[in-house]
C-alpha positions in Angstrom: -0.3 -37.3 17.9 -2.5 -36.6 21.0 -5.9 -35.1 20.4 -6.9 -32.3 22.7 -10.1 -30.8 24.0 -12.6 -29.6 21.4 -13.5 -26.0 20.7 -17.0 -25.8 18.9 -16.7 -29.5 18.1 -13.1 -29.3 16.8 -10.0 -31.1 18.0 -6.4 -29.7 17.8 -3.1 -31.6 17.7 0.5 -30.8 17.0 2.5 -32.0 14.0 6.2 -31.2 13.9 8.2 -31.5 10.7 11.9 -31.1 10.0 13.6 -31.3 6.6 17.1 -32.3 8.0 16.7 -33.4 11.6 19.6 -33.3 14.0 19.4 -35.7 17.0 18.3 -34.1 20.3 17.4 -30.8 18.8 13.6 -31.0 19.0 11.5 -31.6 22.0 8.0 -32.7 20.8 5.2 -30.7 22.3 1.9 -32.6 22.4 -0.5 -29.9 23.7 -1.3 -26.9 21.6 -4.7 -25.2 22.1 -5.9 -21.6 21.6 -4.8 -19.3 24.4 -1.9 -19.6 26.8 -0.3 -22.7 25.2 0.3 -20.8 21.9 3.4 -19.3 23.5 4.9 -22.7 24.2 3.9 -23.8 20.7 5.6 -20.9 19.0 8.7 -21.3 21.2 9.1 -24.9 19.9 8.9 -23.7 16.3 11.8 -21.3 17.0 14.0 -24.0 18.5 15.3 -26.1 15.6 16.9 -23.2 13.6 19.2 -20.8 15.3 19.8 -17.1 14.5 17.3 -14.6 13.2 14.7 -15.4 10.6 11.0 -15.2 9.9 8.0 -17.0 11.3 5.2 -17.5 8.8 1.6 -18.1 10.0 -0.8 -19.6 7.6 -3.7 -22.1 7.1 -3.3 -25.4 5.4 -6.0 -27.7 4.3 -4.9 -31.1 3.1 -8.3 -32.4 2.1 -8.3 -36.1 1.1 -5.1 -38.0 0.8 -1.5 -37.5 1.9 -0.4 -34.6 -0.2 0.8 -31.2 1.1 -2.6 -29.7 0.5 -3.4 -26.0 0.4 -1.3 -23.3 2.0 -2.9 -19.8 2.6 -0.6 -17.3 4.1 -2.0 -15.1 6.9 1.0 -13.1 8.1 4.8 -13.0 8.3 6.6 -12.2 11.6 10.1 -11.3 12.5 10.3 -13.0 15.9 8.7 -15.8 17.9 7.2 -13.2 20.3 5.2 -11.4 17.6 3.6 -14.6 16.4 1.6 -15.2 19.5 -1.3 -12.8 18.8 -1.7 -13.9 15.2 -1.6 -17.6 16.1 -4.2 -17.1 18.9 -6.6 -15.3 16.6 -6.1 -17.8 13.8 -6.8 -20.8 16.2 -9.8 -19.0 17.7 -11.0 -18.3 14.2 -10.8 -22.0 13.3 -12.5 -22.9 16.6 -15.4 -20.4 16.3 -16.5 -21.3 12.8 -19.2 -23.9 12.4 -18.9 -25.5 10.0 -15.2 -24.8 9.8 -13.9 -22.9 6.8 -11.7 -25.7 5.6 -12.0 -29.4 6.4 -9.6 -30.3 8.0 -7.6 -27.2 8.7 -4.0 -26.7 9.9 -2.6 -23.6 11.5 0.9 -23.6 10.2 3.8 -21.7 11.8 7.0 -22.0 9.8 10.5 -20.9 10.8 12.6 -19.6 8.0 16.3 -18.9 8.5 17.9 -15.8 6.9 20.8 -18.0 5.5 20.7 -17.8 1.7 21.0 -21.6 1.6 19.3 -22.9 4.7 20.1 -26.6 5.4 17.0 -27.2 7.6 13.7 -25.8 8.5 11.1 -26.7 11.1 7.4 -26.4 10.9 4.8 -26.7 13.7 1.2 -27.2 12.7 -1.9 -26.9 14.9 -4.6 -29.1 13.3 -8.4 -28.7 13.5 -10.5 -31.6 12.2 -14.1 -32.4 11.9 -15.9 -35.6 10.7 -15.9 -36.1 6.9 -19.2 -36.7 5.1 -20.1 -39.1 2.3 -20.0 -37.6 -1.2 -22.8 -37.5 -3.7 -22.1 -38.8 -7.2 -24.5 -37.0 -9.6 -23.3 -34.5 -12.3 -23.9 -30.8 -12.2 -24.1 -28.2 -15.0 -21.2 -25.8 -15.5 -21.7 -22.1 -14.7 -21.2 -19.5 -17.5 -20.3 -17.0 -14.8 -17.1 -18.9 -14.0 -15.9 -18.9 -17.6 -16.7 -15.2 -18.0 -14.7 -14.5 -14.8 -11.8 -16.7 -16.0 -11.7 -14.8 -19.3 -11.8 -11.4 -17.6 -9.1 -12.4 -15.0 -6.9 -13.6 -17.9 -7.4 -10.3 -19.7 -6.8 -8.1 -16.7 -3.7 -10.1 -15.8 -2.2 -9.6 -19.2 -3.0 -5.9 -19.1 -1.5 -5.4 -15.7 1.6 -7.3 -16.7 2.0 -5.1 -19.7 1.7 -1.9 -17.6 4.1 -3.4 -15.0 6.6 -3.9 -17.8 6.1 -0.3 -19.0 6.3 1.2 -15.5 9.1 -0.8 -13.9 11.4 -1.7 -16.8 10.8 0.8 -19.6 10.0 3.8 -17.4 7.2 4.7 -19.9 3.8 4.3 -18.2 0.8 4.6 -20.5 -1.9 4.9 -17.8 -2.3 6.8 -14.6 -1.7 5.3 -11.2 -5.4 5.6 -10.5 -6.4 3.8 -13.7 -3.8 1.1 -12.8 -5.3 0.8 -9.3 -8.8 0.5 -10.7 -7.7 -2.4 -13.0 -5.9 -4.1 -10.1 -9.0 -3.6 -7.8 -11.2 -5.2 -10.5 -8.8 -8.2 -10.6 -8.7 -8.4 -6.8 -12.5 -8.4 -6.6 -12.8 -11.1 -9.3 -10.2 -13.2 -7.5 -11.9 -12.8 -4.2 -15.2 -14.0 -5.7 -13.4 -16.8 -7.6 -10.4 -17.8 -5.5 -10.0 -21.0 -7.5 -9.0 -18.9 -10.5 -6.0 -17.2 -8.7 -2.8 -18.0 -10.5 0.5 -18.0 -8.6 1.9 -15.5 -11.0 -1.1 -13.2 -10.8 -0.2 -9.5 -10.6 -2.1 -9.4 -7.3 0.3 -12.0 -5.8 3.6 -10.2 -6.6 5.3 -6.8 -6.5 6.5 -4.9 -9.5 8.0 -6.8 -12.5 11.0 -8.9 -13.2 14.3 -7.0 -13.4 15.2 -5.6 -16.8 18.2 -6.9 -18.7 21.5 -5.0 -18.6 22.3 -5.1 -14.9 23.3 -8.1 -12.7 20.5 -9.1 -10.3 20.5 -10.1 -6.6 17.9 -11.2 -4.1 16.6 -8.8 -1.5 17.3 -9.8 2.1 13.6 -9.8 2.7 10.8 -9.0 0.2 10.3 -5.4 -0.9 6.5 -5.3 -0.7 4.2 -2.8 -2.3 1.4 -0.9 -0.5 -2.4 -1.2 -0.7 -4.1 2.1 -1.6 -6.9 4.2 -0.1 -8.4 6.4 -2.8 -10.7 8.4 -0.5 -11.5 9.2 3.1 -14.0 6.3 3.4 -11.3 3.8 2.3 -8.9 5.3 4.9 -11.5 4.8 7.6 -12.1 1.3 6.5 -8.3 0.6 6.7 -8.2 2.0 10.2 -11.2 -0.1 11.2 -9.5 -3.3 9.9 -6.3 -2.5 11.9 -8.3 -1.9 15.1 -10.2 -5.1 14.6 -7.1 -7.2 13.9 -5.4 -5.8 16.9 -8.4 -6.1 19.1 -8.4 -2.5 20.1 -11.1 0.1 20.7 -8.9 3.1 21.2 -7.3 5.1 18.4 -4.3 3.7 16.6 -1.2 5.9 16.3 0.2 6.2 12.8 3.4 7.7 11.3 2.6 9.8 8.2 5.1 10.0 5.4 4.8 11.6 2.0 4.3 9.0 -0.7 7.3 9.7 -2.9 6.9 9.5 -6.7 10.2 7.8 -7.4 12.0 4.4 -7.6 12.2 2.1 -4.6 15.7 1.1 -3.5 17.3 -1.2 -0.9 20.7 -0.3 0.5 22.9 -2.9 2.2 25.5 -1.9 4.8 28.0 -4.4 6.3 29.6 -3.3 9.5 28.6 0.3 8.7 29.9 0.4 5.1 27.7 0.6 2.0 28.2 -2.6 -0.1 25.2 -3.0 -2.3 22.2 -1.2 -3.7 19.2 -2.9 -5.4 16.2 -1.7 -7.3 12.8 -3.0 -6.2 12.5 -5.3 -9.3 9.8 -7.9 -8.7 10.0 -7.6 -4.9 12.1 -10.7 -4.5 15.0 -9.8 -6.8 16.3 -6.4 -7.9 18.9 -4.9 -10.2 22.3 -4.3 -8.7 22.9 -0.5 -9.4 25.5 -0.1 -6.6 28.0 1.6 -8.9 25.6 4.3 -9.9 24.2 4.8 -6.3 27.7 5.6 -5.1 27.4 9.0 -6.9 24.2 9.9 -5.1 25.2 12.5 -2.5 22.5 11.6 0.0 23.7 8.0 0.3 26.4 7.8 2.9 29.4 5.5 2.2 29.5 4.8 6.0 26.9 5.0 8.7 27.5 7.8 11.2 27.9 5.6 14.2 30.7 4.0 16.2 28.6 0.8 16.8 27.0 -0.2 13.4 25.0 -3.4 13.1 26.7 -6.3 11.3 24.1 -6.0 8.5 21.7 -3.1 7.9 19.0 -3.1 5.2 17.7 0.4 4.5 14.7 1.0 2.3 13.8 4.3 0.6 13.1 6.0 -2.6 15.3 7.6 -5.3 13.7 10.9 -6.5 14.7 13.8 -8.7 13.9 17.2 -7.2 11.8 19.4 -9.5 14.5 22.1 -9.9 17.1 19.4 -11.0 14.4 18.0 -13.4 14.0 21.4 -15.1 17.7 21.8 -15.4 18.1 18.3 -16.9 15.4 18.9 -19.5 16.9 22.3 -20.5 20.2 20.5 -21.0 18.6 17.8 -23.1 16.7 20.2 -25.3 19.9 22.2 -25.9 21.5 19.0 -27.0 18.7 18.2 -29.4 17.4 15.3 -27.2 13.9 14.5 -26.2 13.0 15.8 -22.7 11.9 13.4 -20.0 8.1 13.3 -19.4 8.4 13.6 -15.6 10.8 13.4 -12.7 10.0 9.8 -11.9 11.0 8.6 -15.4 14.1 10.8 -15.3 15.2 9.4 -11.9 14.7 5.8 -13.1 16.5 6.5 -16.4 19.4 8.2 -14.6 19.7 5.2 -12.2 19.8 2.7 -15.0 22.6 4.3 -17.0 25.1 1.7 -18.2 27.2 3.3 -20.9 28.5 6.9 -21.0 27.2 7.5 -17.5 26.3 11.1 -16.8 27.7 11.6 -13.3 26.0 15.0 -13.1 22.6 13.4 -13.5 23.4 10.9 -10.8 24.6 13.6 -8.4 21.3 15.4 -8.8 19.3 12.4 -7.5 18.1 12.3 -3.9 17.7 9.2 -1.7 15.0 9.5 1.0 15.1 6.8 3.6 11.9 5.5 5.2 12.4 1.9 6.5 14.9 -0.2 8.3 14.3 -3.8 7.2 17.2 -5.3 9.1 19.8 -4.1 11.6 17.4 -2.3 14.0 19.3 -1.2 17.2 18.0 -2.4 20.5 15.4 -0.2 22.3 13.6 1.0 19.1 9.9 0.1 19.3 8.2 2.6 17.0 8.4 3.7 13.4 9.0 7.3 14.2 12.0 6.1 16.2 13.2 4.2 13.1 13.1 7.4 11.1 15.0 9.2 13.8 17.7 6.5 13.8 18.0 6.7 10.0 18.5 10.4 10.3 21.1 9.9 13.0 23.0 7.5 10.7 23.3 10.2 8.0 20.3 9.5 5.8 17.9 12.1 4.5 14.4 11.6 5.9 11.5 13.5 4.4 10.9 16.6 6.6 7.2 16.4 5.7 6.8 13.3 8.0 4.4 13.6 10.9 2.1 11.6 13.2 -1.6 11.0 13.3 -3.9 9.4 15.8 -6.9 7.6 14.3 -8.5 7.9 10.9 -9.8 11.5 11.5 -6.3 12.9 12.1 -4.9 10.8 9.2 -7.5 12.3 6.8 -6.8 15.8 8.0 -3.0 15.2 7.6 -3.5 14.1 4.0 -5.6 17.1 3.2 -3.0 19.4 4.7 -0.2 17.8 2.8 -2.2 18.0 -0.5 -2.6 21.8 0.1 1.2 22.1 0.4 1.9 19.9 -2.6 2.7 22.7 -4.9 5.3 24.2 -2.5 7.3 21.0 -2.1 10.7 20.5 -3.9 9.8 17.0 -5.1 6.7 15.3 -6.6 4.5 13.3 -4.2 1.2 11.6 -4.9 -0.2 10.9 -1.4 0.5 10.1 2.2 1.7 6.7 3.5 0.3 5.9 6.9 2.1 3.2 9.0 1.1 1.8 12.3 3.7 3.4 14.6 4.2 0.6 17.1 6.5 -2.1 15.6 5.2 -4.9 17.7 1.7 -4.1 16.3 3.2 -4.2 12.8 4.6 -7.6 13.4 1.3 -8.8 14.8 -0.6 -7.5 11.8 1.8 -9.2 9.4 1.5 -9.1 5.6 -0.5 -10.5 2.7 0.9 -11.7 -0.6 2.2 -8.3 -1.8 1.6 -5.7 0.9 1.8 -5.2 4.7 -1.5 -5.1 6.7 0.0 -2.3 8.8 0.4 0.4 6.1 -1.6 2.1 3.4 -1.0 4.7 0.8 -3.7 7.4 0.9 -3.5 8.7 -2.6 -4.2 12.3 -3.7 -7.0 12.8 -6.2 -5.7 13.2 -9.7 -4.4 16.7 -10.5 -6.7 18.8 -12.7 -6.0 21.6 -15.1 -8.0 23.7 -17.6 -7.3 24.0 -21.3 -8.9 24.4 -24.7 -10.2 21.7 -27.0 -8.6 22.7 -30.2 -9.9 19.9 -32.4 -11.3 16.3 -32.4 -9.8 13.6 -34.6 -11.0 10.0 -35.1 -8.8 6.9 -34.9 -9.8 3.5 -36.3 -9.0 0.3 -34.4 -8.6 -3.4 -35.3 -12.4 -4.2 -35.3 -13.1 -0.9 -37.1 -14.1 0.9 -34.0 -13.9 4.7 -34.3 -12.5 6.5 -31.2 -12.7 10.3 -30.9 -9.4 11.8 -29.6 -9.3 15.4 -28.3 -6.4 17.6 -29.5 -5.7 20.1 -26.7 -3.8 23.3 -26.3 -0.7 21.9 -24.6 -0.8 22.2 -20.8 1.3 20.9 -17.9 -0.7 18.7 -15.5 0.3 15.8 -13.3 4.0 16.4 -14.0 4.0 16.4 -17.8 2.8 18.5 -20.7 -0.2 16.9 -22.4 -1.9 17.6 -25.7 -4.3 14.7 -26.2 -7.3 13.2 -24.3 -9.5 10.3 -25.0 -13.2 11.0 -25.6 -14.2 7.3 -25.8 -17.4 7.3 -28.0 -20.5 9.2 -29.2 -22.3 8.6 -25.9 -19.5 10.2 -24.0 -19.5 13.2 -26.3 -23.2 13.6 -25.9 -23.3 13.1 -22.2 -20.7 15.8 -21.6 -21.7 18.0 -24.6 -18.1 18.3 -25.7 -17.5 20.8 -28.6 -14.4 22.0 -30.4 -13.5 25.4 -28.8 -14.7 24.4 -25.3 -12.7 25.2 -22.2 -12.4 21.8 -20.6 -11.1 20.4 -17.3 -8.7 17.5 -17.6 -7.0 15.3 -15.1 -3.9 13.3 -15.3 -1.9 11.2 -12.8 0.7 9.5 -15.0 -1.3 8.9 -18.2 -0.1 9.8 -21.6 -3.7 10.5 -22.7 -5.6 12.1 -19.8 -9.3 12.2 -19.1 -11.8 15.0 -19.8 -13.6 15.6 -16.5 -16.1 18.3 -17.5 -16.8 21.2 -19.9 -16.7 24.8 -18.6 -20.1 25.8 -20.0 -19.8 29.2 -18.4 -16.8 30.0 -20.7 -18.4 29.3 -24.0 -18.7 33.0 -24.8 -14.9 33.2 -24.7 -14.8 30.4 -27.3 -17.2 32.2 -29.6 -15.2 35.4 -29.2 -12.1 33.4 -30.5 -14.0 32.3 -33.6 -15.0 28.8 -32.6 -18.4 27.7 -34.0 -19.1 25.3 -31.0 -20.9 22.9 -33.3 -21.9 19.6 -31.7 -19.3 16.9 -32.1 -20.6 13.9 -34.1 -18.7 10.7 -35.2 -18.4 10.8 -39.0 -20.7 8.9 -41.4 -17.6 7.9 -43.4 -14.4 6.3 -42.2 -11.7 9.0 -41.9 -9.1 6.5 -43.4 -10.9 4.7 -46.3 -14.1 6.8 -46.6 -16.3 3.8 -46.4 -19.6 4.1 -44.5 -19.7 3.7 -40.8 -22.3 1.8 -38.8 -23.4 1.5 -35.2 -25.1 -1.8 -34.3 -28.1 -1.7 -32.1 -27.2 -2.1 -28.4 -23.6 -1.0 -28.9 -22.0 2.3 -28.0 -19.2 1.9 -30.7 -19.4 3.3 -34.2 -17.4 1.1 -36.7 -16.0 1.3 -40.2 -17.9 -1.2 -42.3 -15.0 -1.8 -44.8 -13.1 -4.9 -43.8 -10.3 -3.8 -46.2 -9.8 -0.5 -44.5 -6.0 0.2 -44.2 -6.3 1.2 -40.6 -8.1 -2.1 -39.7 -5.7 -4.0 -41.9 -2.7 -2.7 -40.0 -4.1 -3.6 -36.5 -5.3 -7.0 -37.7 -2.0 -7.8 -39.2 -0.2 -6.9 -36.0 -2.7 -9.1 -34.1 -2.2 -12.0 -36.5 1.6 -11.8 -36.1 1.4 -11.6 -32.2 2.8 -14.2 -29.9 -0.6 -15.7 -29.0 -1.6 -16.1 -32.6 0.8 -17.1 -35.5 3.8 -15.7 -33.7 5.6 -14.2 -36.7 9.0 -13.1 -35.4 10.1 -9.7 -36.8 6.8 -8.5 -38.0 6.4 -5.5 -35.8 4.4 -2.3 -35.9 6.8 -0.2 -38.1 7.2 -3.0 -40.7 3.4 -3.6 -40.7 2.9 0.1 -41.5 5.5 -0.1 -44.3 3.9 -3.2 -45.8 0.4 -1.7 -45.9 1.5 1.8 -47.1 3.7 0.3 -49.8 0.7 -1.7 -51.1 2.5 -5.0 -50.5 -0.3 -6.1 -48.1 -3.8 -5.1 -49.3 -5.7 -7.9 -47.6 -4.6 -10.0 -44.6 -3.7 -13.1 -46.6 -1.2 -11.1 -48.7 1.2 -11.6 -45.8 1.8 -15.2 -46.9 2.4 -14.1 -50.5 5.4 -11.8 -49.6 8.7 -12.6 -51.3 12.2 -11.7 -50.3 12.7 -9.4 -53.3 9.5 -7.5 -52.4 10.7 -6.9 -48.9 14.3 -5.9 -49.9 12.8 -2.9 -51.7 11.5 -1.4 -48.4 13.5 1.3 -46.6 15.9 -0.1 -44.0 15.1 -3.7 -45.0 18.2 -5.5 -46.2 18.7 -8.9 -47.7 19.3 -10.6 -44.3 16.2 -9.0 -42.7 14.0 -9.9 -45.6 15.2 -13.5 -45.5 14.6 -13.7 -41.8 11.0 -12.5 -42.2 10.3 -14.9 -45.0 11.7 -17.8 -42.8 9.5 -16.6 -39.9 6.4 -16.6 -42.2 7.3 -20.1 -43.4 7.3 -21.3 -39.8 4.0 -19.6 -39.1 2.4 -21.6 -41.9 2.1 -24.5 -39.6 -0.2 -23.8 -36.6 -3.0 -25.2 -34.5 -6.6 -24.7 -35.0 -6.9 -22.8 -31.7 -4.1 -20.4 -32.7 -5.6 -19.9 -36.1 -8.9 -18.9 -34.6 -7.1 -16.4 -32.3 -5.2 -15.0 -35.3 -8.4 -14.3 -37.3 -9.3 -11.7 -34.7 -12.9 -12.9 -34.1 -14.6 -10.7 -31.5 -14.9 -12.4 -28.1 -12.6 -15.3 -29.1 -9.6 -15.5 -26.9 -7.4 -18.4 -25.9 -10.0 -20.3 -23.8 -12.9 -20.0 -26.3 -10.5 -20.9 -29.2 -9.5 -24.1 -27.4 -13.1 -25.0 -26.8 -14.0 -24.5 -30.5 -11.0 -26.5 -31.6 -11.8 -29.4 -29.3 -15.4 -29.5 -30.4 -15.1 -29.1 -34.2 -11.5 -30.3 -34.7 -11.1 -28.9 -38.2 -11.8 -25.5 -39.8 -14.1 -27.1 -42.4 -16.4 -28.5 -39.7 -16.4 -25.2 -37.9 -17.2 -23.3 -41.1 -20.3 -25.5 -41.5 -21.5 -25.2 -37.9 -24.5 -23.1 -37.0 -24.6 -20.5 -34.2 -26.9 -22.9 -32.3 -24.2 -25.7 -32.5 -21.5 -23.3 -31.4 -23.7 -22.0 -28.5 -24.4 -25.6 -27.4 -20.7 -25.9 -26.3 -20.5 -25.9 -22.5 -19.0 -22.5 -21.4 -19.8 -20.6 -24.6 -22.8 -18.2 -24.3 -25.1 -16.8 -26.9 -23.1 -13.6 -27.4 -19.9 -15.5 -28.3 -21.8 -18.0 -30.5 -23.4 -15.1 -32.4 -20.1 -13.3 -32.9 -18.4 -16.4 -34.2 -21.3 -17.4 -36.4 -21.5 -13.9 -37.9 -17.7 -13.8 -38.6 -17.7 -17.2 -40.3 -20.7 -16.5 -42.4 -19.2 -13.3 -43.9 -18.3 -14.0 -47.5 -15.1 -11.8 -47.3 -13.9 -13.7 -44.2 -14.6 -17.1 -45.8 -12.6 -16.0 -48.9 -9.7 -15.0 -46.8 -9.7 -18.3 -44.9 -9.7 -20.1 -48.2 -6.8 -18.0 -49.6 -4.7 -18.6 -46.5 -5.0 -22.3 -47.2 -4.1 -21.8 -50.8 -1.0 -19.9 -49.8 0.2 -22.9 -47.7 -1.3 -22.4 -44.2 -1.5 -25.9 -42.5 -3.8 -26.1 -39.6 -3.3 -29.0 -37.3 -6.3 -30.6 -35.6 -6.2 -31.0 -31.8 -5.2 -34.5 -30.6 -8.1 -36.8 -30.5 -9.4 -37.8 -27.1 -8.4 -41.4 -26.4 -11.3 -44.0 -26.3 -11.1 -47.0 -24.0 -10.1 -49.1 -27.0 -7.2 -46.7 -27.7 -5.7 -46.7 -24.3 -8.3 -44.5 -22.6 -10.7 -45.7 -20.0 -14.1 -45.1 -18.4 -13.0 -45.7 -14.8 -14.3 -42.2 -13.8 -17.6 -42.6 -15.7 -20.5 -41.1 -13.8 -18.3 -38.9 -11.7 -18.2 -35.1 -11.8 -15.2 -33.1 -10.6 -14.8 -29.5 -9.8 -11.3 -28.1 -9.9 -10.2 -25.2 -7.6 -7.0 -23.5 -6.5 -3.5 -23.7 -8.0 -2.4 -27.2 -9.0 1.1 -28.4 -9.9 0.2 -28.4 -13.6 -2.2 -26.3 -15.7 -5.8 -27.1 -14.8 -6.4 -28.2 -18.4 -4.1 -31.2 -17.9 -6.3 -32.5 -15.0 -9.5 -31.8 -16.9 -8.2 -33.8 -19.9 -7.2 -36.7 -17.7 -10.6 -36.7 -16.1 -12.4 -36.6 -19.4 -10.1 -39.2 -20.9 -11.0 -41.5 -18.0 -14.7 -41.0 -18.7 -15.4 -38.4 -16.1 -16.8 -34.9 -16.3 -15.7 -31.5 -15.1 -17.9 -28.6 -13.9 -17.3 -25.0 -13.0 -19.5 -24.9 -9.9 -20.0 -27.0 -6.8 -23.5 -28.5 -6.1 -24.9 -31.5 -4.3 -24.4 -33.4 -7.6 -20.7 -32.9 -7.6 -18.7 -36.1 -6.9 -15.4 -34.6 -5.9 -13.6 -31.3 -5.6 -9.9 -31.4 -6.7 -8.3 -28.7 -4.6 -4.9 -27.1 -5.1 -3.2 -24.4 -3.1 -5.0 -21.1 -2.4 -8.5 -22.7 -2.9 -11.4 -20.6 -1.7 -15.1 -20.3 -2.2 -15.5 -23.7 -4.0 -13.7 -25.5 -1.2 -15.9 -23.8 1.3 -19.1 -24.7 -0.7 -17.9 -28.3 -0.9 -17.4 -28.4 2.9 -20.9 -27.0 3.5 -22.5 -29.5 1.1 -20.5 -32.5 2.3 -18.8 -33.0 -1.0 -15.5 -35.0 -0.8 -12.4 -33.0 -1.3 -9.2 -34.4 -2.9 -5.8 -33.0 -3.1 -3.5 -34.2 -6.0 -2.3 -37.2 -4.1 -5.9 -38.2 -3.3 -6.9 -37.8 -6.9 -4.0 -40.1 -8.0 -5.0 -42.6 -5.3 -8.6 -42.6 -6.5 -7.6 -43.0 -10.1 -5.2 -45.8 -9.3 -7.8 -47.6 -7.1 -10.5 -47.5 -9.7 -8.2 -48.6 -12.5 -7.0 -51.5 -10.3 -10.7 -52.5 -9.6 -11.6 -52.1 -13.3 -14.5 -50.0 -12.2 
C-alpha cells in the first residue's frame, strides 16, 4: 500500500478486501485522503457489489498483531453519495487528534448487499498510523471502581432484560417508561465511563427483546431501531445542538414532528404493491410474523393505491387501539367475567398476538398508523414530510397531529402544544418524535447501535392525579427489609386504574410527611405501582373532617408477619425484621435459592414456595432438602408426577459449585463476580467459614463493605447451623479447579507481566484472565505506566485511549497468542 501525505503527523493508506473476489471487478485505488478524494474512495467501495445495499462507516483499531481488531460503528448509510460527509468528518477527526484516539486507526467503509445470502462483500479502509512506543513491564494495582462498575453494569443489564421481556413479550410492564429510561441512562453512563465493560448483548446495544414463542419469526429487511429520548427542554436543545454540529450547520434545522404513539411497532412488506408480510419489532433484527392477524386491520391496505408500485416496499408504523375501542373491549371482557386490560397498549399487543380462537372484532378495532418508508421510496422524495404524504397517497393512515418545526425552540413549543391537546386525542400518546426533515441529512447523520442520530423522542412528563391515602401496609423482603406501601383510593392515571404506591422507607415518609388520610399527588407512566409526588398539605382539614387522625406514619417496631423486633442499622435507611426464620423472609430466600443463578431447582416457583411455607413443610431454608414425595403429594394441585419431578430436581441441585452455593445463601453484596472471587481464594466452604473479614477484604477487588457483610453472615450462629444442616442433608459442594502449577502443566512464561483487558473478546474475559494467571502473569483493572500490555477486543474505549497516551503496548487476540507462543518457545 502507498503511504500518503501526513495530517498532524499521521499517514493514510487504502486497504481493499473482498471475501469472494471476481477477476477484473475491482480497480485498486491507492490515494485516499481527507477531502475531495473521499468521493473516489467511497465510489470504489460501491463497485464490487451491485444493486442496492448499505454502506457502514466505522473505526477499526487492530492494535498489535494480525487479528481483525476493534470495530466501532459510527454510522450506517443507504447510498454511496451519503457516505461522503461522514467519511470526511471521520478522517478529519483522526487527522486532527494528537495523539490519535486509537493507534493505529482505520476508517472502515463497508458495502452490504440487501441479498439475504450475499456471496461477496467489499471493504475499503483508510488507515491512520503513528509510531509505536516501547512498553513498560511493571505491575499495577487493580481499581475497586472498575469492579464496582462491573457489578452495577451486570445488575442493570439483568434488570433491563427482565423489563424488556415483560414489555415486549408478556405485555405486562412493571415500571414506567421514565423509570426504564433512567435505568437505561445509568447503564449508558457507566458504559461510557467504562467502555471495556460493554457486552455485545448489552441492552444498550440492541432494540426490544427476542420474539416470543408461538409465532414464526422472520428477519426485518433492515433493522427496526429504537429512539433515544429527551426528557426535558434542555435535552431537546442538546439534541438539536448535536445535530447542527454533526451537519456542520449554524442555521436552524428543520424537523418533522410526529406524535409518539403508545402502541406496538410493525413492519409491513409489499411486493409489487401487494401486502405479503407483517412483522412485529421483536429484537429489532427479527420479528414475529403476524401477517394473518394484520390482514383484519382495516387501516392496512391489501394493495397500494398506485399504478406504479415499487418492487419492494417496507412500511414502518405503529399498531394502536383507539381509546373508545379500548373502553368497549373492556366492557365486553367484564361482562364475560374476564379481567380487563390495563391499558390500550397492552390490549393492542394482546390482540395482535392472538393465536387460537382469534377475536376478529378485536383485530378490526386496531388501527395502523404509518410513519416511515424504509425501502421502496419513489424518485423525487427528499424530505420526511414528503414520505408521510406518499404513505397517505398509497392509502395508509398517517397521524393528523403531525407538523413541522424549525430549530429547538419551535420543537419545544410544538411538544408543549401537543401535550395540552393530549386529553382530546382519540389515542394514547406519550410525547413527540422529532426527525430531521431532509433525508440526505438523515443519511449523513447515520445511526448508533440501537437508534438513529437524526431523530429523538421528546417525552411528556408523567401524568399526575390526586387521590386519598387510605392506609399504609408494610411488606417484608428477602433480607428482612420492611417497605411501606400506600393503599390508595382507586384512580385512573397514565391509562390505568391504580390503587397502590411505593413509599420506599422511613426517610421518605418523614421527608414528605405522608400520613394516612392525606390527599396526595401521584404520577404514573406505565408503572403498576406509581410514585407519590407530594402531599396536599392545604387539604388536611378535609381529611380531618372525614375522620382521619392524620397521625405520623412510622415503620413498626415489630415485624407485621412474625411479630419479631425490627432494627435499623446505623448508616442505613432500611428497617429490617431481625428474625431470620420470618416466614416472609423464608419465602423470598427460598425463591432465591431455587433461582437459575443459584441452585437452579426446576419447578420450585413462587406459588409452590408459598404452599410449602404456609403448609409448614419448610420452616427453615434447609428443610427444602428434607422434602419427600409423599409430603408434596398432599399439597393442592400437586400430583404424584409433579412431586416426583420436584424431588428429582432437588436431587440434582444437591451437587453444586462453591460459587453457586455462596450465591444461593443470599449474602448481601455477594453476586456472581464476588462469589467466584471467594471460591477461587478459599476453595472450600470450611476454609471460608474460618476466614476473618480482614482475610476476605484482602482479596483484590473486594472492598471493606463486602468483606464486612460476608464476615457478619458467616459468623452468625444460625447461618452456620443452616450451612451444616445442608451438608448433612446431602449437599455436595465442589471446589473450583485448582490452578495449574508449572510442574502440573502450567508455566511462568508471563511472570512479571501485567495485563489489562478491555473491550469484547471472542471468549468470556475470565477465560483470558485464567490463561494469563496460569502462565504466571497478572491482570489489573486499570491502565498505568506499570502495565505491560493491554489486551483489546472490539468496542474498546477509555483503557485503550489511556494505553495509547502512556505508550503501553496494545495486543489484539492474535497478538496475545503470538506473544504467548513466542515466550513459550523461548522458555522465558
